[in-house]
KOLGU-4560 file (N, C-alpha, C; in nm, 3 decimals, padded with zeros to 5 digits):
<recs>
<n_xx: -05.292 n_yy: 10.452 n_zz: 04.797 ca_xx: -05.195 ca_yy: 10.497 ca_zz: 04.710 c_xx: -05.105 c_yy: 10.589 c_zz: 04.779 mol: A seq: 1 type: MET>
<n_xx: -04.981 n_yy: 10.559 n_zz: 04.756 ca_xx: -04.857 ca_yy: 10.625 ca_zz: 04.820 c_xx: -04.839 c_yy: 10.726 c_zz: 04.742 mol: A seq: 2 type: ASN>
<n_xx: -04.803 n_yy: 10.854 n_zz: 04.805 ca_xx: -04.759 ca_yy: 10.978 ca_zz: 04.697 c_xx: -04.604 c_yy: 10.998 c_zz: 04.735 mol: A seq: 3 type: THR>
<n_xx: -04.537 n_yy: 11.009 n_zz: 04.622 ca_xx: -04.384 ca_yy: 11.058 ca_zz: 04.646 c_xx: -04.362 c_yy: 11.198 c_zz: 04.637 mol: A seq: 4 type: ILE>
<n_xx: -04.316 n_yy: 11.270 n_zz: 04.690 ca_xx: -04.270 ca_yy: 11.412 ca_zz: 04.666 c_xx: -04.127 c_yy: 11.417 c_zz: 04.633 mol: A seq: 5 type: THR>
<n_xx: -04.097 n_yy: 11.474 n_zz: 04.518 ca_xx: -03.964 ca_yy: 11.500 ca_zz: 04.455 c_xx: -03.920 c_yy: 11.639 c_zz: 04.489 mol: A seq: 6 type: LEU>
<n_xx: -03.807 n_yy: 11.660 n_zz: 04.520 ca_xx: -03.738 ca_yy: 11.807 ca_zz: 04.552 c_xx: -03.729 c_yy: 11.871 c_zz: 04.418 mol: A seq: 7 type: ALA>
<n_xx: -03.795 n_yy: 11.999 n_zz: 04.409 ca_xx: -03.783 ca_yy: 12.070 ca_zz: 04.287 c_xx: -03.639 c_yy: 12.158 c_zz: 04.325 mol: A seq: 8 type: SER>
<n_xx: -03.585 n_yy: 12.196 n_zz: 04.195 ca_xx: -03.477 ca_yy: 12.286 ca_zz: 04.190 c_xx: -03.489 c_yy: 12.411 c_zz: 04.289 mol: A seq: 9 type: PRO>
<n_xx: -03.627 n_yy: 12.474 n_zz: 04.289 ca_xx: -03.639 ca_yy: 12.579 ca_zz: 04.356 c_xx: -03.619 c_yy: 12.545 c_zz: 04.514 mol: A seq: 10 type: ALA>
<n_xx: -03.646 n_yy: 12.428 n_zz: 04.576 ca_xx: -03.662 ca_yy: 12.398 ca_zz: 04.717 c_xx: -03.506 c_yy: 12.350 c_zz: 04.741 mol: A seq: 11 type: SER>
<n_xx: -03.412 n_yy: 12.326 n_zz: 04.674 ca_xx: -03.280 ca_yy: 12.298 ca_zz: 04.710 c_xx: -03.200 c_yy: 12.423 c_zz: 04.763 mol: A seq: 12 type: LEU>
<n_xx: -03.116 n_yy: 12.404 n_zz: 04.854 ca_xx: -03.025 ca_yy: 12.509 ca_zz: 04.887 c_xx: -02.951 c_yy: 12.558 c_zz: 04.794 mol: A seq: 13 type: PRO>
<n_xx: -02.907 n_yy: 12.682 n_zz: 04.794 ca_xx: -02.810 ca_yy: 12.724 ca_zz: 04.683 c_xx: -02.669 c_yy: 12.726 c_zz: 04.750 mol: A seq: 14 type: ILE>
<n_xx: -02.592 n_yy: 12.658 n_zz: 04.709 ca_xx: -02.442 ca_yy: 12.643 ca_zz: 04.734 c_xx: -02.335 c_yy: 12.682 c_zz: 04.626 mol: A seq: 15 type: VAL>
<n_xx: -02.274 n_yy: 12.784 n_zz: 04.691 ca_xx: -02.179 ca_yy: 12.839 ca_zz: 04.574 c_xx: -02.048 c_yy: 12.747 c_zz: 04.583 mol: A seq: 16 type: ALA>
<n_xx: -02.033 n_yy: 12.717 n_zz: 04.444 ca_xx: -01.921 ca_yy: 12.635 ca_zz: 04.433 c_xx: -01.829 c_yy: 12.676 c_zz: 04.314 mol: A seq: 17 type: GLY>
<n_xx: -01.715 n_yy: 12.636 n_zz: 04.301 ca_xx: -01.648 ca_yy: 12.665 ca_zz: 04.175 c_xx: -01.605 c_yy: 12.547 c_zz: 04.093 mol: A seq: 18 type: LEU>
<n_xx: -01.612 n_yy: 12.550 n_zz: 03.981 ca_xx: -01.590 ca_yy: 12.411 ca_zz: 03.885 c_xx: -01.449 c_yy: 12.405 c_zz: 03.867 mol: A seq: 19 type: LEU>
<n_xx: -01.372 n_yy: 12.309 n_zz: 03.919 ca_xx: -01.233 ca_yy: 12.276 ca_zz: 03.916 c_xx: -01.230 c_yy: 12.149 c_zz: 03.848 mol: A seq: 20 type: ARG>
<n_xx: -01.167 n_yy: 12.143 n_zz: 03.721 ca_xx: -01.174 ca_yy: 12.022 ca_zz: 03.657 c_xx: -01.292 c_yy: 11.948 c_zz: 03.607 mol: A seq: 21 type: GLY>
<n_xx: -01.338 n_yy: 11.859 n_zz: 03.657 ca_xx: -01.470 ca_yy: 11.817 ca_zz: 03.619 c_xx: -01.553 c_yy: 11.806 c_zz: 03.740 mol: A seq: 22 type: CYS>
<n_xx: -01.523 n_yy: 11.879 n_zz: 03.842 ca_xx: -01.604 ca_yy: 11.869 ca_zz: 03.984 c_xx: -01.627 c_yy: 11.993 c_zz: 04.030 mol: A seq: 23 type: ARG>
<n_xx: -01.730 n_yy: 12.022 n_zz: 04.115 ca_xx: -01.761 ca_yy: 12.144 ca_zz: 04.187 c_xx: -01.686 c_yy: 12.136 c_zz: 04.346 mol: A seq: 24 type: PHE>
<n_xx: -01.625 n_yy: 12.243 n_zz: 04.364 ca_xx: -01.553 ca_yy: 12.249 ca_zz: 04.500 c_xx: -01.621 c_yy: 12.346 c_zz: 04.566 mol: A seq: 25 type: VAL>
<n_xx: -01.613 n_yy: 12.354 n_zz: 04.708 ca_xx: -01.650 ca_yy: 12.464 ca_zz: 04.810 c_xx: -01.553 c_yy: 12.572 c_zz: 04.808 mol: A seq: 26 type: THR>
<n_xx: -01.591 n_yy: 12.690 n_zz: 04.839 ca_xx: -01.517 ca_yy: 12.797 ca_zz: 04.837 c_xx: -01.402 c_yy: 12.759 c_zz: 04.935 mol: A seq: 27 type: PRO>
<n_xx: -01.412 n_yy: 12.691 n_zz: 05.065 ca_xx: -01.303 ca_yy: 12.660 ca_zz: 05.149 c_xx: -01.209 c_yy: 12.560 c_zz: 05.068 mol: A seq: 28 type: TYR>
<n_xx: -01.239 n_yy: 12.464 n_zz: 05.002 ca_xx: -01.156 ca_yy: 12.371 ca_zz: 04.921 c_xx: -01.081 c_yy: 12.446 c_zz: 04.813 mol: A seq: 29 type: THR>
<n_xx: -01.152 n_yy: 12.560 n_zz: 04.742 ca_xx: -01.084 ca_yy: 12.613 ca_zz: 04.632 c_xx: -00.985 c_yy: 12.697 c_zz: 04.695 mol: A seq: 30 type: ALA>
<n_xx: -00.988 n_yy: 12.756 n_zz: 04.817 ca_xx: -00.898 ca_yy: 12.825 ca_zz: 04.871 c_xx: -00.757 c_yy: 12.762 c_zz: 04.919 mol: A seq: 31 type: GLY>
<n_xx: -00.789 n_yy: 12.635 n_zz: 04.978 ca_xx: -00.703 ca_yy: 12.569 ca_zz: 05.022 c_xx: -00.614 c_yy: 12.493 c_zz: 04.918 mol: A seq: 32 type: TYR>
<n_xx: -00.669 n_yy: 12.444 n_zz: 04.800 ca_xx: -00.594 ca_yy: 12.395 ca_zz: 04.681 c_xx: -00.540 c_yy: 12.490 c_zz: 04.627 mol: A seq: 33 type: GLU>
<n_xx: -00.587 n_yy: 12.627 n_zz: 04.610 ca_xx: -00.486 ca_yy: 12.739 ca_zz: 04.553 c_xx: -00.362 c_yy: 12.763 c_zz: 04.617 mol: A seq: 34 type: ASP>
<n_xx: -00.379 n_yy: 12.754 n_zz: 04.732 ca_xx: -00.237 ca_yy: 12.766 ca_zz: 04.803 c_xx: -00.147 c_yy: 12.648 c_zz: 04.802 mol: A seq: 35 type: PHE>
<n_xx: -00.212 n_yy: 12.524 n_zz: 04.830 ca_xx: -00.141 ca_yy: 12.399 ca_zz: 04.845 c_xx: -00.074 c_yy: 12.360 c_zz: 04.702 mol: A seq: 36 type: ARG>
<n_xx: -00.153 n_yy: 12.399 n_zz: 04.597 ca_xx: -00.096 ca_yy: 12.335 ca_zz: 04.464 c_xx: -00.044 c_yy: 12.462 c_zz: 04.367 mol: A seq: 37 type: TYR>
<n_xx: -00.112 n_yy: 12.556 n_zz: 04.367 ca_xx: -00.044 ca_yy: 12.667 ca_zz: 04.290 c_xx: 00.011 c_yy: 12.789 c_zz: 04.365 mol: A seq: 38 type: GLN>
<n_xx: 00.034 n_yy: 12.794 n_zz: 04.480 ca_xx: 00.057 ca_yy: 12.907 ca_zz: 04.551 c_xx: 00.024 c_yy: 13.038 c_zz: 04.511 mol: A seq: 39 type: ARG>
<n_xx: -00.109 n_yy: 13.053 n_zz: 04.486 ca_xx: -00.171 ca_yy: 13.171 ca_zz: 04.463 c_xx: -00.295 c_yy: 13.208 c_zz: 04.524 mol: A seq: 40 type: VAL>
<n_xx: -00.327 n_yy: 13.331 n_zz: 04.542 ca_xx: -00.468 ca_yy: 13.370 ca_zz: 04.614 c_xx: -00.532 c_yy: 13.457 c_zz: 04.498 mol: A seq: 41 type: TYR>
<n_xx: -00.657 n_yy: 13.380 n_zz: 04.474 ca_xx: -00.716 ca_yy: 13.437 ca_zz: 04.363 c_xx: -00.881 c_yy: 13.411 c_zz: 04.410 mol: A seq: 42 type: GLN>
<n_xx: -00.910 n_yy: 13.482 n_zz: 04.500 ca_xx: -01.035 ca_yy: 13.486 ca_zz: 04.558 c_xx: -01.135 c_yy: 13.542 c_zz: 04.458 mol: A seq: 43 type: ASN>
<n_xx: -01.245 n_yy: 13.457 n_zz: 04.415 ca_xx: -01.331 ca_yy: 13.504 ca_zz: 04.314 c_xx: -01.439 c_yy: 13.578 c_zz: 04.333 mol: A seq: 44 type: PRO>
<n_xx: -01.477 n_yy: 13.561 n_zz: 04.484 ca_xx: -01.593 ca_yy: 13.603 ca_zz: 04.535 c_xx: -01.574 c_yy: 13.748 c_zz: 04.578 mol: A seq: 45 type: PHE>
<n_xx: -01.718 n_yy: 13.806 n_zz: 04.598 ca_xx: -01.718 ca_yy: 13.929 ca_zz: 04.631 c_xx: -01.686 c_yy: 13.946 c_zz: 04.779 mol: A seq: 46 type: LYS>
<n_xx: -01.620 n_yy: 14.077 n_zz: 04.810 ca_xx: -01.592 ca_yy: 14.104 ca_zz: 04.960 c_xx: -01.712 c_yy: 14.100 c_zz: 05.053 mol: A seq: 47 type: ASN>
<n_xx: -01.661 n_yy: 14.059 n_zz: 05.179 ca_xx: -01.781 ca_yy: 14.059 ca_zz: 05.273 c_xx: -01.900 c_yy: 13.954 c_zz: 05.250 mol: A seq: 48 type: ASP>
<n_xx: -01.859 n_yy: 13.846 n_zz: 05.186 ca_xx: -01.941 ca_yy: 13.751 ca_zz: 05.169 c_xx: -01.902 c_yy: 13.627 c_zz: 05.232 mol: A seq: 49 type: THR>
<n_xx: -01.987 n_yy: 13.531 n_zz: 05.269 ca_xx: -01.962 ca_yy: 13.421 ca_zz: 05.336 c_xx: -01.870 c_yy: 13.314 c_zz: 05.256 mol: A seq: 50 type: GLN>
<n_xx: -01.888 n_yy: 13.332 n_zz: 05.127 ca_xx: -01.797 ca_yy: 13.261 ca_zz: 05.041 c_xx: -01.659 c_yy: 13.310 c_zz: 05.038 mol: A seq: 51 type: GLU>
<n_xx: -01.644 n_yy: 13.447 n_zz: 05.054 ca_xx: -01.515 ca_yy: 13.508 ca_zz: 05.039 c_xx: -01.452 c_yy: 13.472 c_zz: 05.162 mol: A seq: 52 type: PHE>
<n_xx: -01.512 n_yy: 13.464 n_zz: 05.271 ca_xx: -01.466 ca_yy: 13.456 ca_zz: 05.401 c_xx: -01.407 c_yy: 13.270 c_zz: 05.405 mol: A seq: 53 type: LEU>
<n_xx: -01.512 n_yy: 13.206 n_zz: 05.332 ca_xx: -01.459 ca_yy: 13.055 ca_zz: 05.351 c_xx: -01.336 c_yy: 13.037 c_zz: 05.270 mol: A seq: 54 type: GLN>
<n_xx: -01.323 n_yy: 13.098 n_zz: 05.135 ca_xx: -01.192 ca_yy: 13.093 ca_zz: 05.054 c_xx: -01.068 c_yy: 13.137 c_zz: 05.132 mol: A seq: 55 type: TYR>
<n_xx: -01.099 n_yy: 13.230 n_zz: 05.203 ca_xx: -00.980 ca_yy: 13.300 ca_zz: 05.292 c_xx: -00.936 c_yy: 13.185 c_zz: 05.395 mol: A seq: 56 type: ASP>
<n_xx: -01.037 n_yy: 13.138 n_zz: 05.451 ca_xx: -01.012 ca_yy: 13.049 ca_zz: 05.574 c_xx: -00.917 c_yy: 12.917 c_zz: 05.532 mol: A seq: 57 type: ALA>
<n_xx: -01.000 n_yy: 12.873 n_zz: 05.399 ca_xx: -00.907 ca_yy: 12.758 ca_zz: 05.334 c_xx: -00.789 c_yy: 12.794 c_zz: 05.286 mol: A seq: 58 type: GLY>
<n_xx: -00.757 n_yy: 12.918 n_zz: 05.244 ca_xx: -00.624 ca_yy: 12.959 ca_zz: 05.226 c_xx: -00.524 c_yy: 12.988 c_zz: 05.325 mol: A seq: 59 type: HIS>
<n_xx: -00.595 n_yy: 13.019 n_zz: 05.431 ca_xx: -00.520 ca_yy: 13.027 ca_zz: 05.545 c_xx: -00.465 c_yy: 12.907 c_zz: 05.611 mol: A seq: 60 type: THR>
<n_xx: -00.549 n_yy: 12.813 n_zz: 05.632 ca_xx: -00.531 ca_yy: 12.683 ca_zz: 05.667 c_xx: -00.411 c_yy: 12.604 c_zz: 05.595 mol: A seq: 61 type: ASP>
<n_xx: -00.427 n_yy: 12.615 n_zz: 05.462 ca_xx: -00.316 ca_yy: 12.555 ca_zz: 05.386 c_xx: -00.172 c_yy: 12.624 c_zz: 05.414 mol: A seq: 62 type: ALA>
<n_xx: -00.179 n_yy: 12.758 n_zz: 05.431 ca_xx: -00.053 ca_yy: 12.810 ca_zz: 05.459 c_xx: -00.010 c_yy: 12.781 c_zz: 05.572 mol: A seq: 63 type: ARG>
<n_xx: -00.095 n_yy: 12.755 n_zz: 05.696 ca_xx: -00.045 ca_yy: 12.736 ca_zz: 05.816 c_xx: -00.005 c_yy: 12.569 c_zz: 05.811 mol: A seq: 64 type: ARG>
<n_xx: -00.062 n_yy: 12.485 n_zz: 05.745 ca_xx: -00.017 ca_yy: 12.344 ca_zz: 05.722 c_xx: 00.114 c_yy: 12.340 c_zz: 05.651 mol: A seq: 65 type: ASN>
<n_xx: 00.139 n_yy: 12.417 n_zz: 05.573 ca_xx: 00.277 ca_yy: 12.434 ca_zz: 05.496 c_xx: 00.386 c_yy: 12.455 c_zz: 05.584 mol: A seq: 66 type: GLN>
<n_xx: 00.346 n_yy: 12.560 n_zz: 05.689 ca_xx: 00.461 ca_yy: 12.589 ca_zz: 05.782 c_xx: 00.485 c_yy: 12.508 c_zz: 05.885 mol: A seq: 67 type: GLU>
<n_xx: 00.394 n_yy: 12.397 n_zz: 05.909 ca_xx: 00.425 ca_yy: 12.303 ca_zz: 05.990 c_xx: 00.523 c_yy: 12.200 c_zz: 05.949 mol: A seq: 68 type: LYS>
<n_xx: 00.536 n_yy: 12.178 n_zz: 05.810 ca_xx: 00.617 ca_yy: 12.092 ca_zz: 05.769 c_xx: 00.775 c_yy: 12.112 c_zz: 05.732 mol: A seq: 69 type: VAL>
</recs>
């Protein structure tokens, strides 16, 4: 008899995301889209966390891409 092991919620990695519309986005994507579409910086994450830095990187990349156009 074959045994199938299912992943339990406790064994899955925790990924911080923000609900945008009907989907979850990564902190990087949230930062990128905030600048690209709304021209705002609204970082909802605590300072000095990985998510904070990812949001900031996305925002910075979007700003740099805008300058090239």
